[in-house]
N, C-alpha and C positions, 0 to 999 in steps of 0.2 A: 746772613747766618742761616744755614740750613737746619733742618730738624735735628739731625745727629749732633751738630755743634751746639744747638740750643740745649739739648738734653745733657750733654757733657758739661756745659756751663752751669746748668741748674744743679747737677750733682756736685760740682766743685763748690758752688755757693752753699749748698746744704752742708757739706763737710766743714766749711768755714764756720757756719752758724753753730754746728755741733761742738766746735772747739771753744766757743765763747763761754767764759766763766764769770760774766758780769751781769747781774740781774737787770740793771738799768739799761744796758745795751740791748739785752734780749727784749725788754719791754718796749724799747724804741722800735726795734725791728717788728715786733708784733703789731704795734700801733700803725706803722707804715703799711704793713700787709693788710690789716683790717680796713684802713682808710682807702685802700686801692679798690675796694668793692669786690667785684666779681673777677678781678685780675684779667680783664680783657685788655685790649690795646687802646682803650679809650684814654684820652689825656686826663691827667690828675688835675682836679679842679678844687680850689678852695676860695673862700671869701677874702676880702681885703683885710678884715680884722684878724683872721687866722694867719694870713700871710705875714702881717706885721708882727704878730705874736711869735711866730716861728723865727722870723728874722731877729727879733730882740733876744729870744732864747739862744739862738745860734751865736750871736755876737757876745752874749754873756759867757757861753761855754768857751768861745775862742779866747776871750780876755782871761779866763781862768786856766788857759793852757790845755783845754780839752779839744784837741783837733788831731788830724792825721796829716803828716807832712807829705809833700809831693813824692818823696822817695818811698815812704811807706805805702802810698797808694800805688805806685809803680810796682813795688814788690808784690802787693796783693793781686794786682791785675795780672802780672806775669805768672803768679802761682795758679791762677784760674785757667791759664791756657795750656 
């Protein structure tokens, strides 16, 4: 991905975030961005306990029907391009 494509991708992602009207989703996005530190290309690192907690939280949300289908992800991806 070249610089121009990256900038276009970031702009499209920013537009998607601006259209979110759910405080919990925005909080989650904020947490992810803050956890990524200085936003370099360094790999995201967490401890085993945090990984297990995230997995349990994810499984709970899935069981409650809170997930994005493959079709929805494909539509989102295509909209970014």
